[in-house]
OpenMM code with the backbone's topology and positions (N, CA, C; nanometers):
from openmm import Vec3, app, unit

residues = "MET ASN ASP PRO ASP ASP ARG SER TRP VAL GLU ALA ALA ARG SER GLY SER SER ALA ALA PHE CYS ARG LEU VAL THR LEU HIS GLN ALA GLY LEU THR ALA PHE LEU ARG ARG LEU CYS PRO ASN ALA ALA GLU ALA GLU ASP ILE ALA GLN GLU THR PHE LEU LEU ALA TRP HIS ALA LEU SER ARG PHE ASP PRO ASP ARG SER PHE ARG ALA TRP LEU TYR GLY ILE GLY TRP ARG LYS CYS ARG GLU THR ARG ARG GLY LEU LEU ARG ARG LEU ARG ARG GLN ALA ALA ALA LEU GLU ILE THR PRO PRO PRO LEU ALA ALA ASP PRO GLY THR ARG LEU ASP LEU SER ALA THR ILE SER ARG LEU PRO PRO ASP GLU ARG ALA ALA VAL LEU LEU CYS LEU MET ALA GLY PHE SER HIS GLU GLU ALA ALA GLN VAL MET ASN LEU THR THR ARG ASN ILE LYS SER LEU VAL ALA ARG ALA ARG GLN THR LEU SER GLN VAL MET GLY ASP SER HIS ALA GLY GLY".split()
positions = [
    Vec3(1.0675, -2.0031, 5.0526),
    Vec3(1.1819, -1.9140, 5.0502),
    Vec3(1.3020, -1.9915, 4.9976),
    Vec3(1.3843, -1.9256, 4.9226),
    Vec3(1.5024, -1.9871, 4.8648),
    Vec3(1.6138, -1.9949, 4.9678),
    Vec3(1.6804, -2.1089, 4.9768),
    Vec3(1.7944, -2.1267, 5.0656),
    Vec3(1.9064, -2.0342, 5.0174),
    Vec3(1.9680, -1.9552, 5.1070),
    Vec3(2.0741, -1.8621, 5.0647),
    Vec3(2.1903, -1.9338, 4.9959),
    Vec3(2.2236, -2.0544, 5.0418),
    Vec3(2.3312, -2.1293, 4.9772),
    Vec3(2.2917, -2.1674, 4.8352),
    Vec3(2.1671, -2.2111, 4.8188),
    Vec3(2.1181, -2.2460, 4.6858),
    Vec3(2.1223, -2.1244, 4.5933),
    Vec3(2.0827, -2.0112, 4.6459),
    Vec3(2.0718, -1.8907, 4.5628),
    Vec3(2.2037, -1.8600, 4.4920),
    Vec3(2.3152, -1.8636, 4.5625),
    Vec3(2.4436, -1.8310, 4.4986),
    Vec3(2.4822, -1.9364, 4.3963),
    Vec3(2.4545, -2.0629, 4.4273),
    Vec3(2.4866, -2.1700, 4.3319),
    Vec3(2.3963, -2.1612, 4.2097),
    Vec3(2.2695, -2.1290, 4.2306),
    Vec3(2.1753, -2.1158, 4.1187),
    Vec3(2.2179, -2.0006, 4.0280),
    Vec3(2.2538, -1.8875, 4.0883),
    Vec3(2.2981, -1.7728, 4.0078),
    Vec3(2.4190, -1.8086, 3.9236),
    Vec3(2.5149, -1.8786, 3.9838),
    Vec3(2.6356, -1.9182, 3.9088),
    Vec3(2.6010, -2.0183, 3.7993),
    Vec3(2.5123, -2.1130, 3.8298),
    Vec3(2.4723, -2.2133, 3.7305),
    Vec3(2.3972, -2.1466, 3.6156),
    Vec3(2.3126, -2.0499, 3.6478),
    Vec3(2.2380, -1.9785, 3.5420),
    Vec3(2.3319, -1.8980, 3.4540),
    Vec3(2.4485, -1.8637, 3.5063),
    Vec3(2.5496, -1.7918, 3.4274),
    Vec3(2.6354, -1.8876, 3.3452),
    Vec3(2.6036, -2.0173, 3.3555),
    Vec3(2.6743, -2.1156, 3.2730),
    Vec3(2.7742, -2.2026, 3.3462),
    Vec3(2.7845, -2.1905, 3.4772),
    Vec3(2.8811, -2.2699, 3.5524),
    Vec3(2.8287, -2.4113, 3.5769),
    Vec3(2.8872, -2.5075, 3.5077),
    Vec3(2.8465, -2.6457, 3.5305),
    Vec3(2.8933, -2.6928, 3.6679),
    Vec3(3.0030, -2.6363, 3.7182),
    Vec3(3.0513, -2.6723, 3.8522),
    Vec3(2.9499, -2.6302, 3.9586),
    Vec3(2.8885, -2.5152, 3.9394),
    Vec3(2.7872, -2.4682, 4.0347),
    Vec3(2.6653, -2.5596, 4.0303),
    Vec3(2.6257, -2.6016, 3.9103),
    Vec3(2.5117, -2.6919, 3.9012),
    Vec3(2.5462, -2.8263, 3.9644),
    Vec3(2.6688, -2.8724, 3.9450),
    Vec3(2.7126, -2.9970, 4.0105),
    Vec3(2.7013, -2.9850, 4.1623),
    Vec3(2.7314, -2.8676, 4.2147),
    Vec3(2.7179, -2.8445, 4.3589),
    Vec3(2.5710, -2.8540, 4.4006),
    Vec3(2.4804, -2.8012, 4.3200),
    Vec3(2.3372, -2.8124, 4.3492),
    Vec3(2.2936, -2.9583, 4.3470),
    Vec3(2.3463, -3.0337, 4.2520),
    Vec3(2.3156, -3.1772, 4.2462),
    Vec3(2.3634, -3.2438, 4.3744),
    Vec3(2.4850, -3.2139, 4.4147),
    Vec3(2.5405, -3.2731, 4.5365),
    Vec3(2.4552, -3.2389, 4.6589),
    Vec3(2.4094, -3.1153, 4.6655),
    Vec3(2.3285, -3.0709, 4.7794),
    Vec3(2.1915, -3.1390, 4.7858),
    Vec3(2.1335, -3.1707, 4.6706),
    Vec3(1.9940, -3.2157, 4.6685),
    Vec3(1.9717, -3.3593, 4.6216),
    Vec3(2.0755, -3.4253, 4.5728),
    Vec3(2.0553, -3.5574, 4.5138),
    Vec3(2.0032, -3.6604, 4.6137),
    Vec3(2.0601, -3.6670, 4.7313),
    Vec3(2.0182, -3.7682, 4.8292),
    Vec3(1.8724, -3.7480, 4.8704),
    Vec3(1.8340, -3.6248, 4.8997),
    Vec3(1.6961, -3.5975, 4.9414),
    Vec3(1.5961, -3.6240, 4.8309),
    Vec3(1.6277, -3.5793, 4.7099),
    Vec3(1.5372, -3.6009, 4.5962),
    Vec3(1.5226, -3.7497, 4.5673),
    Vec3(1.6341, -3.8210, 4.5669),
    Vec3(1.6288, -3.9647, 4.5372),
    Vec3(1.5500, -4.0389, 4.6452),
    Vec3(1.5681, -4.0016, 4.7712),
    Vec3(1.4930, -4.0659, 4.8802),
    Vec3(1.3430, -4.0403, 4.8627),
    Vec3(1.3066, -3.9186, 4.8275),
    Vec3(1.1665, -3.8833, 4.8021),
    Vec3(1.1106, -3.9696, 4.6894),
    Vec3(1.1836, -3.9793, 4.5793),
    Vec3(1.1365, -4.0555, 4.4638),
    Vec3(1.1324, -4.2053, 4.4916),
    Vec3(1.2236, -4.2556, 4.5741),
    Vec3(1.2224, -4.3989, 4.6078),
    Vec3(1.0944, -4.4381, 4.6796),
    Vec3(1.0403, -4.3460, 4.7548),
    Vec3(0.9166, -4.3757, 4.8271),
    Vec3(0.7940, -4.3634, 4.7369),
    Vec3(0.8104, -4.3008, 4.6220),
    Vec3(0.6993, -4.2859, 4.5280),
    Vec3(0.7013, -4.3916, 4.4182),
    Vec3(0.8184, -4.4393, 4.3843),
    Vec3(0.8349, -4.5316, 4.2713),
    Vec3(0.8307, -4.6764, 4.3177),
    Vec3(0.7936, -4.7665, 4.2257),
    Vec3(0.7858, -4.9077, 4.2628),
    Vec3(0.9215, -4.9716, 4.2920),
    Vec3(1.0291, -4.9149, 4.2390),
    Vec3(1.1604, -4.9729, 4.2697),
    Vec3(1.2682, -4.8647, 4.2704),
    Vec3(1.3789, -4.8965, 4.3357),
    Vec3(1.4864, -4.7995, 4.3549),
    Vec3(1.5505, -4.7589, 4.2231),
    Vec3(1.5652, -4.8522, 4.1305),
    Vec3(1.6294, -4.8208, 4.0029),
    Vec3(1.5489, -4.7155, 3.9262),
    Vec3(1.4171, -4.7302, 3.9270),
    Vec3(1.3324, -4.6321, 3.8587),
    Vec3(1.3450, -4.4959, 3.9257),
    Vec3(1.3485, -4.4947, 4.0582),
    Vec3(1.3623, -4.3685, 4.1315),
    Vec3(1.4938, -4.2996, 4.0962),
    Vec3(1.5999, -4.3757, 4.0880),
    Vec3(1.7297, -4.3175, 4.0546),
    Vec3(1.7315, -4.2658, 3.9109),
    Vec3(1.6667, -4.3379, 3.8211),
    Vec3(1.6563, -4.2909, 3.6821),
    Vec3(1.5793, -4.1593, 3.6760),
    Vec3(1.4689, -4.1528, 3.7492),
    Vec3(1.3883, -4.0307, 3.7487),
    Vec3(1.4655, -3.9159, 3.8123),
    Vec3(1.5419, -3.9437, 3.9164),
    Vec3(1.6235, -3.8387, 3.9787),
    Vec3(1.7237, -3.7832, 3.8774),
    Vec3(1.7888, -3.8719, 3.8021),
    Vec3(1.8843, -3.8260, 3.7005),
    Vec3(1.8140, -3.7430, 3.5939),
    Vec3(1.6978, -3.7899, 3.5497),
    Vec3(1.6210, -3.7142, 3.4502),
    Vec3(1.5789, -3.5788, 3.5058),
    Vec3(1.5451, -3.5762, 3.6347),
    Vec3(1.5045, -3.4513, 3.6990),
    Vec3(1.6173, -3.3498, 3.6933),
    Vec3(1.7386, -3.3927, 3.7271),
    Vec3(1.8518, -3.2994, 3.7236),
    Vec3(1.8826, -3.2546, 3.5806),
    Vec3(1.8689, -3.3442, 3.4864),
    Vec3(1.8906, -3.3079, 3.3462),
    Vec3(1.7866, -3.2051, 3.3006),
    Vec3(1.6609, -3.2304, 3.3337),
    Vec3(1.5550, -3.1356, 3.2995),
    Vec3(1.5782, -3.0008, 3.3690),
    Vec3(1.6210, -3.0058, 3.4949),
    Vec3(1.6459, -2.8816, 3.5696),
    Vec3(1.7587, -2.8013, 3.5042),
    Vec3(1.8631, -2.8687, 3.4616),
    Vec3(1.9763, -2.8009, 3.3979),
    Vec3(1.9281, -2.7280, 3.2721),
    Vec3(1.8457, -2.7956, 3.1926),
    Vec3(1.7967, -2.7365, 3.0682),
    Vec3(1.6941, -2.6259, 3.0930),
    Vec3(1.6238, -2.6313, 3.2036),
    Vec3(1.5191, -2.5324, 3.2318),
    Vec3(1.5657, -2.4240, 3.3291),
    Vec3(1.6905, -2.4276, 3.3678),
    Vec3(1.7400, -2.3353, 3.4707),
    Vec3(1.7191, -2.1884, 3.4324),
    Vec3(1.7244, -2.1581, 3.3054),
    Vec3(1.7049, -2.0186, 3.2637),
    Vec3(1.5625, -1.9713, 3.2920),
    Vec3(1.4686, -2.0649, 3.3030),
    Vec3(1.3288, -2.0291, 3.3312),
    Vec3(1.2965, -2.0317, 3.4809),
    Vec3(1.3906, -2.0746, 3.5631),
    Vec3(1.3685, -2.0812, 3.7076),
    Vec3(1.3609, -1.9402, 3.7658),
    Vec3(1.2615, -1.9173, 3.8501),
    Vec3(1.2454, -1.7885, 3.9182),
    Vec3(1.3320, -1.7900, 4.0438),
    Vec3(1.4401, -1.7129, 4.0465),
    Vec3(1.5325, -1.7173, 4.1608),
    Vec3(1.4722, -1.6708, 4.2935),
    Vec3(1.3524, -1.6121, 4.2898),
    Vec3(1.2865, -1.5725, 4.4143),
    Vec3(1.2112, -1.6884, 4.4775),
    Vec3(1.2007, -1.7994, 4.4038),
    Vec3(1.1340, -1.9186, 4.4572),
    Vec3(1.2373, -2.0131, 4.5164),
    Vec3(1.1889, -2.1162, 4.5811),
    Vec3(1.2758, -2.2174, 4.6405),
    Vec3(1.3261, -2.3117, 4.5317),
    Vec3(1.4577, -2.3212, 4.5177),
    Vec3(1.5146, -2.4126, 4.4193),
    Vec3(1.4778, -2.5561, 4.4539),
    Vec3(1.4842, -2.5904, 4.5822),
    Vec3(1.4522, -2.7270, 4.6260),
    Vec3(1.3089, -2.7639, 4.5885),
    Vec3(1.2146, -2.6742, 4.6151),
    Vec3(1.0747, -2.7012, 4.5813),
    Vec3(1.0582, -2.7146, 4.4299),
    Vec3(1.1247, -2.6291, 4.3537),
    Vec3(1.1185, -2.6354, 4.2076),
    Vec3(1.1732, -2.7690, 4.1583),
    Vec3(1.2856, -2.8093, 4.2123),
    Vec3(1.3501, -2.9343, 4.1721),
    Vec3(1.2627, -3.0553, 4.2061),
    Vec3(1.2112, -3.0602, 4.3285),
    Vec3(1.1244, -3.1710, 4.3689),
    Vec3(0.9971, -3.1730, 4.2848),
    Vec3(0.9494, -3.0555, 4.2454),
    Vec3(0.8319, -3.0478, 4.1588),
    Vec3(0.8580, -3.1135, 4.0240),
    Vec3(0.9758, -3.0904, 3.9692),
    Vec3(1.0119, -3.1557, 3.8433),
    Vec3(1.0130, -3.3072, 3.8632),
    Vec3(1.0729, -3.3523, 3.9734),
    Vec3(1.0791, -3.4961, 4.0026),
    Vec3(0.9401, -3.5557, 4.0216),
    Vec3(0.8555, -3.4863, 4.0942),
    Vec3(0.7184, -3.5334, 4.1193),
    Vec3(0.6429, -3.5480, 3.9875),
    Vec3(0.6516, -3.4461, 3.9021),
    Vec3(0.5811, -3.4528, 3.7738),
    Vec3(0.6381, -3.5623, 3.6844),
    Vec3(0.7681, -3.5793, 3.6851),
    Vec3(0.8314, -3.6844, 3.6042),
    Vec3(0.7884, -3.8220, 3.6551),
    Vec3(0.7782, -3.8382, 3.7849),
    Vec3(0.7340, -3.9653, 3.8438),
    Vec3(0.5896, -3.9942, 3.8026),
    Vec3(0.5028, -3.8951, 3.8123),
    Vec3(0.3628, -3.9133, 3.7707),
    Vec3(0.3532, -3.9467, 3.6226),
    Vec3(0.4325, -3.8777, 3.5421),
    Vec3(0.4329, -3.9025, 3.3978),
    Vec3(0.4778, -4.0463, 3.3685),
    Vec3(0.5798, -4.0917, 3.4377),
    Vec3(0.6297, -4.2282, 3.4193),
    Vec3(0.5243, -4.3291, 3.4602),
    Vec3(0.4584, -4.3033, 3.5723),
    Vec3(0.3552, -4.3950, 3.6202),
    Vec3(0.2368, -4.4016, 3.5236),
    Vec3(0.1950, -4.2854, 3.4744),
    Vec3(0.0851, -4.2840, 3.3769),
    Vec3(0.1222, -4.3615, 3.2517),
    Vec3(0.2470, -4.3463, 3.2063),
    Vec3(0.2930, -4.4201, 3.0888),
    Vec3(0.2900, -4.5697, 3.1132),
    Vec3(0.3310, -4.6125, 3.2318),
    Vec3(0.3299, -4.7541, 3.2670),
    Vec3(0.1869, -4.8073, 3.2690),
    Vec3(0.0962, -4.7322, 3.3301),
    Vec3(-0.0428, -4.7767, 3.3370),
    Vec3(-0.1055, -4.7854, 3.1975),
    Vec3(-0.0715, -4.6886, 3.1112),
    Vec3(-0.1227, -4.6948, 2.9728),
    Vec3(-0.0710, -4.8196, 2.9017),
    Vec3(0.0582, -4.8506, 2.9193),
    Vec3(0.1152, -4.9705, 2.8564),
    Vec3(0.0487, -5.0967, 2.9096),
    Vec3(0.0252, -5.1024, 3.0413),
    Vec3(-0.0402, -5.2195, 3.0996),
    Vec3(-0.1820, -5.2359, 3.0453),
    Vec3(-0.2544, -5.1233, 3.0325),
    Vec3(-0.3907, -5.1306, 2.9782),
    Vec3(-0.3905, -5.1785, 2.8334),
    Vec3(-0.2958, -5.1276, 2.7537),
    Vec3(-0.2879, -5.1713, 2.6134),
    Vec3(-0.2543, -5.3197, 2.6044),
    Vec3(-0.1600, -5.3651, 2.6889),
    Vec3(-0.1232, -5.5073, 2.6879),
    Vec3(-0.2415, -5.5931, 2.7308),
    Vec3(-0.3131, -5.5492, 2.8332),
    Vec3(-0.4283, -5.6256, 2.8809),
    Vec3(-0.5364, -5.6306, 2.7736),
    Vec3(-0.5589, -5.5183, 2.7068),
    Vec3(-0.6602, -5.5159, 2.6008),
    Vec3(-0.6188, -5.6093, 2.4866),
    Vec3(-0.4908, -5.6108, 2.4562),
    Vec3(-0.4426, -5.6983, 2.3494),
    Vec3(-0.4608, -5.8448, 2.3864),
    Vec3(-0.4492, -5.8744, 2.5135),
    Vec3(-0.4653, -6.0125, 2.5603),
    Vec3(-0.6089, -6.0429, 2.6002),
    Vec3(-0.6961, -5.9399, 2.5917),
    Vec3(-0.8376, -5.9505, 2.6290),
    Vec3(-0.8563, -5.9971, 2.7734),
    Vec3(-0.7733, -5.9407, 2.8593),
    Vec3(-0.7884, -5.9667, 3.0025),
    Vec3(-0.7848, -5.8323, 3.0733),
    Vec3(-0.8262, -5.8310, 3.1968),
    Vec3(-0.8162, -5.7080, 3.2744),
    Vec3(-0.6913, -5.7167, 3.3602),
    Vec3(-0.6218, -5.6056, 3.3746),
    Vec3(-0.5005, -5.6089, 3.4548),
    Vec3(-0.5333, -5.6318, 3.6017),
    Vec3(-0.4421, -5.6961, 3.6745),
    Vec3(-0.4668, -5.7156, 3.8175),
    Vec3(-0.4651, -5.5815, 3.8890),
    Vec3(-0.5426, -5.5699, 3.9959),
    Vec3(-0.5414, -5.4431, 4.0687),
    Vec3(-0.4047, -5.4198, 4.1318),
    Vec3(-0.3692, -5.2927, 4.1444),
    Vec3(-0.2422, -5.2577, 4.2058),
    Vec3(-0.2607, -5.2517, 4.3575),
    Vec3(-0.2817, -5.3668, 4.4171),
    Vec3(-0.3054, -5.3734, 4.5614),
    Vec3(-0.1809, -5.4245, 4.6317),
    Vec3(-0.1710, -5.3913, 4.7574),
    Vec3(-0.0571, -5.4378, 4.8360),
    Vec3(-0.0748, -5.5841, 4.8714),
    Vec3(0.0345, -5.6518, 4.8855),
    Vec3(0.0333, -5.7917, 4.9261),
    Vec3(-0.0160, -5.7992, 5.0702),
    Vec3(-0.1308, -5.8684, 5.0953),
    Vec3(-0.1844, -5.8708, 5.2315),
    Vec3(-0.0932, -5.9430, 5.3300),
    Vec3(-0.0015, -6.0255, 5.2799),
    Vec3(0.0894, -6.0963, 5.3688),
    Vec3(0.2092, -6.0138, 5.4111),
    Vec3(0.2210, -5.8952, 5.3536),
    Vec3(0.3348, -5.8094, 5.3871),
    Vec3(0.3228, -5.7594, 5.5302),
    Vec3(0.4329, -5.7648, 5.6027),
    Vec3(0.4330, -5.7157, 5.7399),
    Vec3(0.4009, -5.5681, 5.7390),
    Vec3(0.3032, -5.5316, 5.8251),
    Vec3(0.2558, -5.3943, 5.8272),
    Vec3(0.3501, -5.3084, 5.9109),
    Vec3(0.4104, -5.2111, 5.8486),
    Vec3(0.4917, -5.1134, 5.9194),
    Vec3(0.4694, -4.9773, 5.8547),
    Vec3(0.5271, -4.8761, 5.9087),
    Vec3(0.5018, -4.7414, 5.8605),
    Vec3(0.5393, -4.7257, 5.7142),
    Vec3(0.6539, -4.7747, 5.6758),
    Vec3(0.6981, -4.7610, 5.5379),
    Vec3(0.6021, -4.8294, 5.4417),
    Vec3(0.5590, -4.9495, 5.4769),
    Vec3(0.4650, -5.0221, 5.3908),
    Vec3(0.3310, -4.9501, 5.3858),
    Vec3(0.2890, -4.8952, 5.4981),
    Vec3(0.1618, -4.8241, 5.5023),
    Vec3(0.1681, -4.6988, 5.4161),
    Vec3(0.2769, -4.6258, 5.4259),
    Vec3(0.2929, -4.5058, 5.3432),
    Vec3(0.2911, -4.5432, 5.1960),
    Vec3(0.3535, -4.6538, 5.1615),
    Vec3(0.3577, -4.6926, 5.0203),
    Vec3(0.2200, -4.7267, 4.9654),
    Vec3(0.1232, -4.7525, 5.0526),
    Vec3(-0.0126, -4.7868, 5.0093),
    Vec3(-0.1042, -4.6651, 4.9963),
    Vec3(-0.0576, -4.5506, 5.0413),
    Vec3(-0.1390, -4.4298, 5.0293),
    Vec3(-0.1544, -4.3924, 4.8820),
    Vec3(-0.2632, -4.3246, 4.8472),
    Vec3(-0.2748, -4.2731, 4.7102),
    Vec3(-0.1540, -4.1835, 4.6791),
    Vec3(-0.1097, -4.1802, 4.5548),
    Vec3(0.0133, -4.1073, 4.5204),
    Vec3(0.0178, -3.9632, 4.5690),
    Vec3(-0.0919, -3.8881, 4.5581),
    Vec3(-0.0910, -3.7489, 4.6026),
    Vec3(-0.0723, -3.7387, 4.7538),
    Vec3(-0.1426, -3.8240, 4.8292),
    Vec3(-0.1276, -3.8229, 4.9752),
    Vec3(0.0141, -3.8654, 5.0136),
    Vec3(0.0655, -3.9689, 4.9475),
    Vec3(0.2003, -4.0187, 4.9776),
    Vec3(0.3029, -3.9084, 4.9542),
    Vec3(0.2925, -3.8397, 4.8417),
    Vec3(0.3882, -3.7330, 4.8120),
    Vec3(0.3789, -3.6211, 4.9154),
    Vec3(0.2580, -3.5816, 4.9523),
    Vec3(0.2407, -3.4740, 5.0506),
    Vec3(0.3007, -3.5134, 5.1855),
    Vec3(0.2768, -3.6378, 5.2277),
    Vec3(0.3333, -3.6858, 5.3547),
    Vec3(0.4852, -3.6899, 5.3481),
    Vec3(0.5375, -3.7426, 5.2399),
    Vec3(0.6828, -3.7527, 5.2267),
    Vec3(0.7475, -3.6152, 5.2269),
    Vec3(0.6856, -3.5200, 5.1597),
    Vec3(0.7421, -3.3859, 5.1566),
    Vec3(0.7303, -3.3160, 5.2919),
    Vec3(0.6090, -3.3138, 5.3478),
    Vec3(0.5844, -3.2346, 5.4694),
    Vec3(0.6329, -3.3012, 5.5973),
    Vec3(0.6108, -3.4308, 5.6105),
    Vec3(0.6424, -3.4968, 5.7366),
    Vec3(0.7800, -3.5631, 5.7374),
    Vec3(0.8320, -3.5968, 5.6220),
    Vec3(0.9589, -3.6682, 5.6205),
    Vec3(1.0736, -3.5842, 5.5645),
    Vec3(1.0461, -3.4985, 5.4661),
    Vec3(1.1533, -3.4185, 5.4064),
    Vec3(1.1593, -3.2771, 5.4647),
    Vec3(1.0665, -3.2437, 5.5534),
    Vec3(1.0711, -3.1147, 5.6206),
    Vec3(1.0271, -2.9961, 5.5364),
    Vec3(0.9516, -3.0198, 5.4296),
    Vec3(0.9006, -2.9102, 5.3487),
    Vec3(0.7861, -2.8421, 5.4233),
    Vec3(0.7725, -2.7123, 5.4052),
    Vec3(0.6549, -2.6427, 5.4566),
    Vec3(0.5387, -2.6777, 5.3650),
    Vec3(0.4162, -2.6487, 5.4123),
    Vec3(0.3003, -2.6723, 5.3264),
    Vec3(0.3103, -2.5901, 5.1983),
    Vec3(0.3633, -2.4691, 5.2099),
    Vec3(0.3767, -2.3819, 5.0930),
    Vec3(0.4752, -2.4401, 4.9924),
    Vec3(0.5891, -2.4914, 5.0419),
    Vec3(0.6867, -2.5525, 4.9511),
    Vec3(0.6286, -2.6770, 4.8842),
    Vec3(0.5600, -2.7588, 4.9624),
    Vec3(0.4987, -2.8795, 4.9059),
    Vec3(0.3950, -2.8413, 4.8003),
    Vec3(0.3226, -2.7325, 4.8239),
    Vec3(0.2249, -2.6855, 4.7255),
    Vec3(0.2942, -2.6462, 4.5955),
    Vec3(0.4114, -2.5840, 4.6061),
    Vec3(0.4884, -2.5493, 4.4864),
    Vec3(0.5324, -2.6761, 4.4128),
    Vec3(0.5817, -2.7733, 4.4876),
    Vec3(0.6296, -2.8978, 4.4278),
    Vec3(0.5181, -2.9660, 4.3499),
    Vec3(0.4024, -2.9768, 4.4131),
    Vec3(0.2936, -3.0556, 4.3561),
    Vec3(0.1969, -2.9722, 4.2709),
    Vec3(0.2254, -2.8414, 4.2597),
    Vec3(0.1414, -2.7510, 4.1821),
    Vec3(-0.0034, -2.7545, 4.2318),
    Vec3(-0.0173, -2.7458, 4.3632),
    Vec3(-0.1480, -2.7434, 4.4283),
    Vec3(-0.1535, -2.6220, 4.5196),
    Vec3(-0.2685, -2.5989, 4.5798),
    Vec3(-0.2790, -2.4914, 4.6782),
    Vec3(-0.2313, -2.5433, 4.8134),
    Vec3(-0.1964, -2.4519, 4.9001),
    Vec3(-0.1553, -2.4889, 5.0356),
    Vec3(-0.2694, -2.5621, 5.1054),
    Vec3(-0.3914, -2.5171, 5.0807),
    Vec3(-0.5083, -2.5825, 5.1406),
    Vec3(-0.5184, -2.7287, 5.0954),
    Vec3(-0.4944, -2.7547, 4.9657),
    Vec3(-0.4965, -2.8924, 4.9162),
    Vec3(-0.3910, -2.9777, 4.9860),
    Vec3(-0.2728, -2.9215, 5.0045),
    Vec3(-0.1639, -2.9963, 5.0697),
    Vec3(-0.2030, -3.0294, 5.2129),
    Vec3(-0.2559, -2.9319, 5.2849),
    Vec3(-0.2975, -2.9558, 5.4232),
    Vec3(-0.4028, -3.0658, 5.4289),
    Vec3(-0.4945, -3.0646, 5.3346),
    Vec3(-0.5991, -3.1664, 5.3290),
    Vec3(-0.5400, -3.3044, 5.3003),
    Vec3(-0.4475, -3.3110, 5.2042),
    Vec3(-0.3835, -3.4394, 5.1713),
    Vec3(-0.3069, -3.4945, 5.2917),
    Vec3(-0.2339, -3.4079, 5.3604),
    Vec3(-0.1573, -3.4520, 5.4783),
    Vec3(-0.2516, -3.4986, 5.5879),
    Vec3(-0.3606, -3.4259, 5.6096),
    Vec3(-0.4569, -3.4640, 5.7137),
    Vec3(-0.5193, -3.6003, 5.6830),
    Vec3(-0.5588, -3.6213, 5.5576),
    Vec3(-0.6169, -3.7510, 5.5201),
    Vec3(-0.5148, -3.8630, 5.5368),
    Vec3(-0.3932, -3.8375, 5.4954),
    Vec3(-0.2890, -3.9395, 5.5077),
    Vec3(-0.2604, -3.9705, 5.6546),
    Vec3(-0.2534, -3.8667, 5.7366),
    Vec3(-0.2309, -3.8888, 5.8800),
    Vec3(-0.3420, -3.9736, 5.9397),
    Vec3(-0.4661, -3.9447, 5.9003),
    Vec3(-0.5800, -4.0207, 5.9517),
    Vec3(-0.5678, -4.1677, 5.9105),
    Vec3(-0.5358, -4.1921, 5.7853),
    Vec3(-0.5192, -4.3294, 5.7363),
    Vec3(-0.4051, -4.3989, 5.8092),
    Vec3(-0.2925, -4.3302, 5.8199),
    Vec3(-0.1767, -4.3892, 5.8877),
    Vec3(-0.2095, -4.4202, 6.0335),
    Vec3(-0.2777, -4.3292, 6.0985),
    Vec3(-0.3141, -4.3479, 6.2386),
    Vec3(-0.4070, -4.4674, 6.2552),
    Vec3(-0.5067, -4.4772, 6.1677),
    Vec3(-0.6013, -4.5895, 6.1760),
    Vec3(-0.5314, -4.7224, 6.1506),
    Vec3(-0.4539, -4.7293, 6.0425),
    Vec3(-0.3889, -4.8549, 6.0058),
    Vec3(-0.2844, -4.8946, 6.1095),
    Vec3(-0.2015, -4.7998, 6.1494),
    Vec3(-0.0954, -4.8312, 6.2446),
    Vec3(-0.1563, -4.8596, 6.3823),
    Vec3(-0.2636, -4.7891, 6.4171),
    Vec3(-0.3302, -4.8152, 6.5445),
    Vec3(-0.3907, -4.9541, 6.5471),
    Vec3(-0.4583, -4.9929, 6.4372),
    Vec3(-0.5180, -5.1247, 6.4273),
    Vec3(-0.4129, -5.2342, 6.4318),
    Vec3(-0.3001, -5.2120, 6.3640),
    Vec3(-0.1971, -5.3178, 6.3582),
    Vec3(-0.1296, -5.3339, 6.4930),
    Vec3(-0.1191, -5.2251, 6.5689),
    Vec3(-0.0534, -5.2340, 6.6997),
    Vec3(-0.1503, -5.2829, 6.8090),
    Vec3(-0.2797, -5.2592, 6.7887),
    Vec3(-0.3779, -5.3013, 6.8888),
    Vec3(-0.3868, -5.4527, 6.8959),
    Vec3(-0.3726, -5.5179, 6.7805),
    Vec3(-0.3816, -5.6642, 6.7786),
    Vec3(-0.2529, -5.7310, 6.8132),
    Vec3(-0.1401, -5.6577, 6.8120),
    Vec3(-0.0086, -5.7170, 6.8299),
    Vec3(0.0323, -5.7163, 6.9689),
] * unit.nanometer
topology = app.Topology()
chain = topology.addChain("A")
for resn in residues:
    res = topology.addResidue(resn, chain)
    for name in ("N", "CA", "C"):
        topology.addAtom(name, app.Element.getBySymbol(name[0]), res)
């Protein structure tokens, strides 16, 4: 469901009001950037993707369905942009490795890193991490998260359940020995 406050700002922005769009940016920038920071390898990349997300949203606003959630639509743009950036990075790494005739190192977590919830979440597969961040940390409903990630509600529930199981096992194991 669309937030009533968002709806009026979206309508004004779709009519050409850059001030209204700036208000939407103000309302959603912190949450979107926090979401992307947990998905991206570094904060600078997350902030760049957040800026690109708002730019893309501004240009695509005429295609936005006002009956949908603006927040979910916006986070969906950010999620897709993050995945696109990551795929581009992996392609570049593969090309560089092939040029050097070596295999790239696995993208594994440093085993010496202190195990805590944030570190554990960062080790989840990207789809599970995004679902957890949206549903458990950003307060999205399963339906909104499904819109963001362009998946079914059932897929989101499954991703969250798997992530919860992993988090529970890892955090339980780390606390049992401590």
